[in-house]
N, CA, C and O atoms as CSV, one atom per row, in Angstrom:
chain,resi,resn,atom,element,x,y,z
A,1,MET,N,N,0.765,-1.543,-0.584
A,1,MET,CA,C,0.187,-0.079,0.284
A,1,MET,C,C,0.756,1.443,-0.083
A,1,MET,O,O,1.800,1.704,0.515
A,2,SER,N,N,0.233,2.547,-1.001
A,2,SER,CA,C,1.158,3.538,-0.991
A,2,SER,C,C,1.187,4.626,-0.036
A,2,SER,O,O,0.139,4.771,0.593
A,3,SER,N,N,2.101,5.399,0.217
A,3,SER,CA,C,1.446,6.181,1.026
A,3,SER,C,C,0.585,6.855,0.880
A,3,SER,O,O,0.057,6.972,-0.226
A,4,THR,N,N,0.041,7.712,2.283
A,4,THR,CA,C,-1.076,9.003,1.700
A,4,THR,C,C,-0.260,9.963,1.884
A,4,THR,O,O,0.959,10.028,2.040
A,5,PRO,N,N,-1.283,10.867,1.835
A,5,PRO,CA,C,-0.461,11.930,1.541
A,5,PRO,C,C,-0.881,12.713,3.153
A,5,PRO,O,O,-0.244,13.666,3.601
A,6,LEU,N,N,-1.959,12.132,3.791
A,6,LEU,CA,C,-1.861,12.383,5.188
A,6,LEU,C,C,-0.656,11.834,5.943
A,6,LEU,O,O,0.096,12.499,6.655
A,7,ALA,N,N,-0.572,10.449,5.674
A,7,ALA,CA,C,1.083,9.768,6.162
A,7,ALA,C,C,2.314,10.667,5.924
A,7,ALA,O,O,3.189,10.827,6.775
A,8,ARG,N,N,2.318,11.247,4.694
A,8,ARG,CA,C,3.448,12.172,4.516
A,8,ARG,C,C,3.339,13.145,5.696
A,8,ARG,O,O,4.067,13.195,6.687
A,9,TYR,N,N,2.340,13.866,5.404
A,9,TYR,CA,C,2.246,15.025,6.579
A,9,TYR,C,C,2.821,14.877,7.508
A,9,TYR,O,O,3.581,15.683,8.046
A,10,MET,N,N,2.387,13.211,8.031
A,10,MET,CA,C,1.924,13.683,9.543
A,10,MET,C,C,3.489,12.869,9.889
A,10,MET,O,O,4.087,13.270,10.888
A,11,LYS,N,N,4.036,11.902,9.179
A,11,LYS,CA,C,5.648,11.564,9.267
A,11,LYS,C,C,6.754,12.765,8.991
A,11,LYS,O,O,7.947,12.686,9.285
A,12,SER,N,N,6.140,13.833,8.397
A,12,SER,CA,C,7.360,15.468,8.109
A,12,SER,C,C,7.311,16.258,9.251
A,12,SER,O,O,8.262,16.929,9.652
A,13,GLU,N,N,6.153,16.187,9.817
A,13,GLU,CA,C,5.584,16.884,11.097
A,13,GLU,C,C,5.506,16.082,12.353
A,13,GLU,O,O,4.706,16.300,13.264
A,14,GLU,N,N,6.532,14.999,12.321
A,14,GLU,CA,C,6.139,14.180,13.486
A,14,GLU,C,C,5.555,14.212,14.680
A,14,GLU,O,O,5.756,14.324,15.889
A,15,ILE,N,N,4.501,14.025,13.597
A,15,ILE,CA,C,3.066,13.982,14.766
A,15,ILE,C,C,2.307,12.581,14.608
A,15,ILE,O,O,2.223,11.962,13.548
A,16,ASP,N,N,1.911,12.290,15.510
A,16,ASP,CA,C,1.628,11.321,15.910
A,16,ASP,C,C,-0.391,11.273,15.872
A,16,ASP,O,O,-1.014,12.323,16.024
A,17,ASP,N,N,-1.201,9.779,15.632
A,17,ASP,CA,C,-2.360,9.924,15.672
A,17,ASP,C,C,-3.042,10.305,16.971
A,17,ASP,O,O,-4.268,10.203,16.915
A,18,ALA,N,N,-2.710,10.583,17.744
A,18,ALA,CA,C,-3.601,10.780,19.002
A,18,ALA,C,C,-3.373,12.049,18.845
A,18,ALA,O,O,-4.456,12.552,18.547
A,19,ALA,N,N,-2.394,13.012,18.887
A,19,ALA,CA,C,-1.829,14.541,18.659
A,19,ALA,C,C,-2.821,15.048,17.024
A,19,ALA,O,O,-3.507,16.068,17.075
A,20,PHE,N,N,-2.770,14.333,15.893
A,20,PHE,CA,C,-3.706,14.924,14.963
A,20,PHE,C,C,-4.797,14.752,15.290
A,20,PHE,O,O,-5.517,15.724,15.065
A,21,ALA,N,N,-5.456,13.599,15.913
A,21,ALA,CA,C,-7.011,13.463,16.034
A,21,ALA,C,C,-6.694,14.832,17.370
A,21,ALA,O,O,-6.871,16.025,17.123
A,22,THR,N,N,-6.438,14.551,18.097
A,22,THR,CA,C,-6.796,16.515,19.097
A,22,THR,C,C,-6.865,17.395,18.544
A,22,THR,O,O,-7.735,18.246,18.737
A,23,LEU,N,N,-5.930,17.468,17.646
A,23,LEU,CA,C,-6.113,18.839,16.389
A,23,LEU,C,C,-7.532,18.748,15.559
A,23,LEU,O,O,-8.111,19.749,15.137
A,24,ILE,N,N,-7.945,17.583,15.410
A,24,ILE,CA,C,-9.192,17.813,14.134
A,24,ILE,C,C,-10.693,17.948,14.916
A,24,ILE,O,O,-11.822,18.274,14.549
A,25,GLY,N,N,-10.181,17.590,15.984
A,25,GLY,CA,C,-11.210,17.314,17.165
A,25,GLY,C,C,-12.006,15.746,16.707
A,25,GLY,O,O,-13.231,15.671,16.607
A,26,LYS,N,N,-11.035,14.505,16.449
A,26,LYS,CA,C,-11.464,13.126,16.367
A,26,LYS,C,C,-11.349,12.151,16.542
A,26,LYS,O,O,-10.230,12.099,16.032
A,27,ASP,N,N,-11.564,10.934,16.926
A,27,ASP,CA,C,-10.480,9.754,17.867
A,27,ASP,C,C,-9.270,9.510,16.767
A,27,ASP,O,O,-9.053,9.716,15.573
A,28,ARG,N,N,-8.675,8.989,17.828
A,28,ARG,CA,C,-7.073,8.507,17.480
A,28,ARG,C,C,-7.414,7.250,16.129
A,28,ARG,O,O,-6.771,6.888,15.144
A,29,SER,N,N,-8.349,6.984,16.536
A,29,SER,CA,C,-8.888,5.293,15.648
A,29,SER,C,C,-9.334,5.622,14.445
A,29,SER,O,O,-9.157,4.807,13.540
A,30,ILE,N,N,-10.040,6.939,14.147
A,30,ILE,CA,C,-10.080,7.217,13.215
A,30,ILE,C,C,-8.956,8.015,11.983
A,30,ILE,O,O,-8.745,7.753,10.799
A,31,VAL,N,N,-8.492,8.896,12.754
A,31,VAL,CA,C,-6.725,9.194,12.374
A,31,VAL,C,C,-6.346,8.093,11.763
A,31,VAL,O,O,-6.457,8.050,10.538
A,32,ASN,N,N,-5.854,7.046,12.433
A,32,ASN,CA,C,-5.212,5.834,12.399
A,32,ASN,C,C,-5.776,5.260,10.671
A,32,ASN,O,O,-5.129,5.161,9.628
A,33,ARG,N,N,-6.937,5.030,10.914
A,33,ARG,CA,C,-7.416,4.026,9.957
A,33,ARG,C,C,-7.583,5.552,8.586
A,33,ARG,O,O,-7.534,5.432,7.362
A,34,ILE,N,N,-7.701,6.333,9.079
A,34,ILE,CA,C,-7.430,7.459,7.570
A,34,ILE,C,C,-5.928,7.553,7.043
A,34,ILE,O,O,-5.615,7.653,5.857
A,35,ARG,N,N,-5.080,7.506,8.091
A,35,ARG,CA,C,-3.809,7.711,7.244
A,35,ARG,C,C,-3.128,6.711,6.678
A,35,ARG,O,O,-2.300,6.850,5.778
A,36,ARG,N,N,-3.515,5.507,7.279
A,36,ARG,CA,C,-3.012,4.110,6.478
A,36,ARG,C,C,-3.839,3.766,5.416
A,36,ARG,O,O,-3.708,2.682,4.849
A,37,GLY,N,N,-4.980,4.876,4.975
A,37,GLY,CA,C,-6.238,4.514,3.594
A,37,GLY,C,C,-6.521,3.822,3.440
A,37,GLY,O,O,-6.686,3.246,2.365
A,38,LEU,N,N,-6.815,3.386,4.945
A,38,LEU,CA,C,-8.480,2.171,4.972
A,38,LEU,C,C,-9.896,2.445,4.747
A,38,LEU,O,O,-10.682,1.615,4.290
A,39,MET,N,N,-10.368,4.348,5.287
A,39,MET,CA,C,-10.845,5.244,5.199
A,39,MET,C,C,-10.765,5.475,4.874
A,39,MET,O,O,-9.682,5.141,4.392
A,40,ARG,N,N,-11.644,6.976,3.874
A,40,ARG,CA,C,-11.461,8.433,3.567
A,40,ARG,C,C,-12.471,8.439,4.308
A,40,ARG,O,O,-13.348,7.604,4.534
A,41,PRO,N,N,-12.129,10.162,4.913
A,41,PRO,CA,C,-12.613,10.955,5.761
A,41,PRO,C,C,-13.986,11.248,4.907
A,41,PRO,O,O,-14.046,11.176,3.680
A,42,THR,N,N,-15.067,11.589,5.766
A,42,THR,CA,C,-16.087,12.658,5.843
A,42,THR,C,C,-15.709,14.105,4.929
A,42,THR,O,O,-14.541,14.472,4.805
A,43,LEU,N,N,-16.198,14.421,4.671
A,43,LEU,CA,C,-16.057,15.795,3.526
A,43,LEU,C,C,-15.624,16.519,5.251
A,43,LEU,O,O,-14.432,16.549,5.556
A,44,ASP,N,N,-16.710,17.068,6.278
A,44,ASP,CA,C,-16.266,17.652,7.167
A,44,ASP,C,C,-14.694,17.322,7.654
A,44,ASP,O,O,-13.908,18.228,7.933
A,45,VAL,N,N,-14.412,16.168,7.705
A,45,VAL,CA,C,-12.387,15.756,8.493
A,45,VAL,C,C,-12.086,15.951,7.279
A,45,VAL,O,O,-10.880,16.159,7.417
A,46,ALA,N,N,-12.328,16.062,5.915
A,46,ALA,CA,C,-10.993,16.225,4.794
A,46,ALA,C,C,-11.000,17.844,5.472
A,46,ALA,O,O,-10.143,18.596,5.935
A,47,ALA,N,N,-12.410,17.896,5.251
A,47,ALA,CA,C,-11.876,19.946,5.476
A,47,ALA,C,C,-11.050,20.274,6.785
A,47,ALA,O,O,-9.993,20.901,6.725
A,48,ALA,N,N,-11.558,19.843,7.897
A,48,ALA,CA,C,-10.891,20.582,8.933
A,48,ALA,C,C,-9.192,19.744,8.095
A,48,ALA,O,O,-8.394,20.659,7.888
A,49,ILE,N,N,-8.716,18.619,7.735
A,49,ILE,CA,C,-7.597,17.874,7.602
A,49,ILE,C,C,-7.044,18.940,6.963
A,49,ILE,O,O,-6.441,19.774,7.637
A,50,GLU,N,N,-7.168,19.103,5.442
A,50,GLU,CA,C,-7.179,20.885,5.199
A,50,GLU,C,C,-6.612,21.555,5.441
A,50,GLU,O,O,-5.511,21.876,4.994
A,51,SER,N,N,-7.636,22.237,6.770
A,51,SER,CA,C,-6.957,23.555,7.626
A,51,SER,C,C,-6.505,23.521,8.083
A,51,SER,O,O,-6.046,24.638,8.320
A,52,LYS,N,N,-5.837,22.311,8.989
A,52,LYS,CA,C,-5.121,21.980,9.843
A,52,LYS,C,C,-3.604,21.895,10.002
A,52,LYS,O,O,-2.707,21.983,10.841
A,53,THR,N,N,-3.983,21.538,7.928
A,53,THR,CA,C,-2.391,21.130,7.437
A,53,THR,C,C,-1.866,22.481,7.130
A,53,THR,O,O,-0.683,22.640,6.828
A,54,GLY,N,N,-2.587,23.314,7.190
A,54,GLY,CA,C,-2.359,24.683,6.287
A,54,GLY,C,C,-2.521,24.192,4.806
A,54,GLY,O,O,-1.883,24.701,3.885
A,55,GLY,N,N,-3.326,23.272,4.656
A,55,GLY,CA,C,-3.889,22.530,2.796
A,55,GLY,C,C,-2.667,22.190,2.217
A,55,GLY,O,O,-2.583,22.657,1.082
A,56,ALA,N,N,-1.642,21.525,2.582
A,56,ALA,CA,C,-0.859,20.228,2.941
A,56,ALA,C,C,-1.194,19.281,2.408
A,56,ALA,O,O,-0.334,18.688,1.757
A,57,VAL,N,N,-2.756,18.658,2.455
A,57,VAL,CA,C,-3.031,18.152,2.756
A,57,VAL,C,C,-4.287,18.423,1.908
A,57,VAL,O,O,-5.178,18.412,2.757
A,58,PRO,N,N,-4.969,18.702,0.499
A,58,PRO,CA,C,-5.773,19.285,0.010
A,58,PRO,C,C,-7.447,17.771,0.651
A,58,PRO,O,O,-7.586,16.559,0.818
A,59,MET,N,N,-7.972,18.616,0.715
A,59,MET,CA,C,-9.386,17.845,0.088
A,59,MET,C,C,-9.680,16.859,-1.031
A,59,MET,O,O,-10.285,15.789,-1.091
A,60,GLN,N,N,-8.725,17.973,-2.286
A,60,GLN,CA,C,-8.911,17.288,-3.295
A,60,GLN,C,C,-8.175,16.009,-3.260
A,60,GLN,O,O,-8.303,15.114,-4.096
A,61,SER,N,N,-7.356,15.984,-2.183
A,61,SER,CA,C,-6.813,14.511,-2.297
A,61,SER,C,C,-7.066,13.212,-2.085
A,61,SER,O,O,-6.388,12.220,-2.353
A,62,TRP,N,N,-8.123,13.323,-1.572
A,62,TRP,CA,C,-9.145,11.965,-1.311
A,62,TRP,C,C,-10.128,11.683,-2.086
A,62,TRP,O,O,-11.185,11.103,-1.838
A,63,ILE,N,N,-9.710,12.139,-3.077
A,63,ILE,CA,C,-10.578,12.072,-4.447
A,63,ILE,C,C,-10.284,11.585,-5.347
A,63,ILE,O,O,-9.587,12.217,-6.141
A,64,THR,N,N,-10.615,10.458,-5.592
A,64,THR,CA,C,-10.436,9.246,-6.714
A,64,THR,C,C,-10.841,9.287,-8.258
A,64,THR,O,O,-11.992,8.978,-8.569
A,65,PRO,N,N,-10.080,9.595,-9.055
A,65,PRO,CA,C,-11.182,10.211,-10.860
A,65,PRO,C,C,-11.801,8.969,-10.879
A,65,PRO,O,O,-11.530,7.917,-10.301
A,66,ALA,N,N,-12.792,9.326,-11.746
A,66,ALA,CA,C,-13.306,7.943,-12.198
A,66,ALA,C,C,-12.307,7.029,-13.536
A,66,ALA,O,O,-11.486,7.422,-14.365
A,67,THR,N,N,-12.506,6.565,-13.421
A,67,THR,CA,C,-11.754,5.683,-14.863
A,67,THR,C,C,-12.390,6.069,-16.101
A,67,THR,O,O,-11.623,6.537,-16.942
A,68,SER,N,N,-14.357,5.932,-16.599
A,68,SER,CA,C,-14.667,5.954,-17.431
A,68,SER,C,C,-16.010,6.643,-17.313
A,68,SER,O,O,-16.870,6.486,-16.446
A,69,PRO,N,N,-16.008,7.289,-18.171
A,69,PRO,CA,C,-17.858,7.724,-17.960
A,69,PRO,C,C,-18.983,6.804,-18.497
A,69,PRO,O,O,-19.126,6.787,-19.720
A,70,ARG,N,N,-19.865,5.976,-17.675
A,70,ARG,CA,C,-20.224,5.305,-17.905
A,70,ARG,C,C,-21.463,5.558,-18.540
A,70,ARG,O,O,-22.137,6.543,-18.239
A,71,ARG,N,N,-22.150,3.943,-20.227
A,71,ARG,CA,C,-23.178,4.576,-20.749
A,71,ARG,C,C,-24.157,3.565,-20.652
A,71,ARG,O,O,-23.949,2.383,-20.928
A,72,ASP,N,N,-25.402,4.115,-20.194
A,72,ASP,CA,C,-26.354,3.090,-20.390
A,72,ASP,C,C,-26.483,2.469,-22.092
A,72,ASP,O,O,-26.090,3.033,-23.113
A,73,ARG,N,N,-27.118,1.229,-21.968
A,73,ARG,CA,C,-26.669,0.290,-22.628
A,73,ARG,C,C,-27.752,1.008,-24.167
A,73,ARG,O,O,-27.467,1.036,-25.364
A,74,GLY,N,N,-29.215,1.580,-23.303
A,74,GLY,CA,C,-30.017,2.333,-24.723
A,74,GLY,C,C,-29.395,3.514,-24.521
A,74,GLY,O,O,-30.173,4.402,-24.172
A,75,ASP,N,N,-27.883,3.942,-24.652
A,75,ASP,CA,C,-27.788,5.600,-25.298
A,75,ASP,C,C,-28.436,5.743,-26.666
A,75,ASP,O,O,-29.192,4.838,-27.018
A,76,ALA,N,N,-28.331,6.267,-27.079
A,76,ALA,CA,C,-28.454,6.840,-28.791
A,76,ALA,C,C,-26.701,7.249,-29.246
A,76,ALA,O,O,-26.134,8.272,-28.864
A,77,ARG,N,N,-26.129,6.277,-30.052
A,77,ARG,CA,C,-25.094,7.425,-30.382
A,77,ARG,C,C,-24.914,8.710,-31.379
A,77,ARG,O,O,-23.895,9.398,-31.321
């Protein structure tokens, strides 16, 4: 598993899960799962992460692009 933007930020700032959780007002276990890429943050948590990291971990970093638009079989071409 590749490192997440949050994991890289926390490592560079030498901040642990508990301290970051306190910073954003969430439980340590939530931060741990988000940092490890096991869970995506809700919009409010993503906004808090962006704010508390000074934009180093932007909300957009949690969005994965769609591979391709889906076309219904009944669409006219």
